[in-house]
N, C-alpha and C positions, 0 to 999 in steps of 0.2 A: 498901307504898310503896316498897319495895326496887327492886319490877320496874321502877320509873317512873325511878329515879334512875341505874341502872348500864347502859343502854342509852346514855345521853348520856355517861357517863364512858368505855365501850368507843370511843364515837365519838372523844371528846375525846384519849383514848391515840392512835387511827388518825390522827388530825388533826394530832396531835405528830410522831409518827413519819415521817409523810408530808412534813412541813415538813422534819424533819433529813434526810430520804433524797432531796430534792428531786423528791418525786414526787406534791408537792400536786395538781396539775392531773389526772395520768394516775389518781389515786386516786378525785378528784372524779367524774370521768366513769365508773370504774368502780362506784361507789356510785349515781349515776343510773342505771345498767344494771343493778345489783341490785335497786334498789328497784321499778323499773319492772317488771322480770321478776316479782319476789315477787308484785307489787300486781294482775298481768295474768294470774298463773297460779294459780288457786285449788288447783291440784292439788300444783303447789311449796309453797304456803304449808302444805297440810296435812301435807306430806312432811316438811317442818323440825319442824313442831310434833308429830309423832307419836313415843309413846314406843314403839312397837312395832318402828320402822326401828332398826336399830342404828348406831353413828356412822360406822363404815366405810363402812358402803352411802350413807348421806347425803353422805359426804365423796367417795365416787366419784361419785354424780350431781352434785354440786356441780361437780366438775372437768369433767364431761362438758358441763354447761348452760353456765358460763361458762370456755370454753377461752382467750377473748384477755384475760384479767385481768392486771394487772400485778403481779408478784412481790410487793410487799409487799402488794397488795389480797388476792391467793391465801393468802399466809402468815396475815395476819390472819384469812381465812375458817376455814382450816385449823385455827388456835389455837380459834376460837369452839366449832369441830364437837367439837376435842378436849376441851373444857371443858364440854360440854354445853349450849352457851349459842346454839347455831345457830336455835332458835325464835326467838329475838329478833333475826335478821340484819335484817329489813326496819325494825323500829323503830331499829337502829343506824344502819342507812344512812340513815333520813330524820332523824336529830339529827347525824349527820358533815354532810349537803346543807345543813341548819340552821346547824351554828356554821361551817362554810365560808363561805356566805354573811354570817354576821354578822360574819367576820374580814374578808371583804373589802369590807364594808360597802355590801352588795347589800340592798334592801328589796323585798319582794315585796308587791306591791298588787295585789289581788283584783277585778275588775271583772265585773258581773252586767249583762246587757243583753238587751233583749228581741230583738234581731237581732244577726248577726254585725257586729264593728266594721269599719270602711273605714278607710283607712291616716291622712284628716285627722282623724278623730274620736278614733283610737287616738292620735295624736300631741297633741293637747287634752287627753286623760286621762291622758297621761303627763306633760304639764305640769305638769297641776293635783296628781298624784301626787308630783312631785317638789317643788313648794310646800309638800307637808304634810310630806313624811319629809327632803328635801334628800338629796343623794349621788346614786347610782347606782338606778334602778328596775328591776325584773323583773315584767311583766304577767301575772298568771294569768285568763284570759279565760273564763267560762261563758255560756253563751247559755239563758236561763230566759224562755219566752214570757209567763209569769204574771206578767211585770212589767210588761207592754201596751206600754210604750214608755218611753225615758229609759234611766239606767243607776244603779247603787247600786257605790260606790267604798269598799272598804277598805283601809286603811292603816295597818298596827299596831293601835292601839288607837281610830283615829278611822274614822268612817263617814259618808259624803256620801250621801245617798239622792234622786237627782233621777229617780226612777221615776214614771212615773202612778200605778200601784197604792199606791206610797207616799205621793203627794199625796191620795189617794182615801180611805186609811185615815185620815190627817191630818185631812182634811174631816170623817170622820166621827165620829172622835174630839172634834173641835170642836163640832158639832152635838150629839153626846151630852151633853157637858158643858155647853152654853148654858143658864144661868139664867133667860134671859129670856124670860116667857110672854107672850105676846100677851092682852091683855084684850079680849075679844069685846063 
């Protein structure tokens, strides 16, 4: 259970430090870069989790990979490596990003569609998401052809399913639960 809590604690500490140092936006950009880099490179992820590679080597590799980091972010990463917590760097980065968005009042709306959204449709979905959540909205789009048509919108714990496959599943469920049996 401790593995679940302490990345958010480290992220909160970094968030507080970046606010105190007036570097919040720069650290946020750095954490997005770190999360994307580790998520996009299985080798980097495995290196950070490897108990065989010593901390000095990991520190040198991270300095070589992330050359343009803010001094607050760089110092934080070096602290993680010195404490042996570098394997949780991606979790800490994701937690930082979530806490930043929460602090700024940004709600993430997840949209699944059968085809890529055009501008007008995206604007309508953003308006619907704003009516559900209020405040500013950030859209995370995923194309899933299995939906056949329509969209599925998730904002927080609310789900709106206007997909063709969702309607078909609903009809199937209604027909299977129908108690009416025609007499012949």
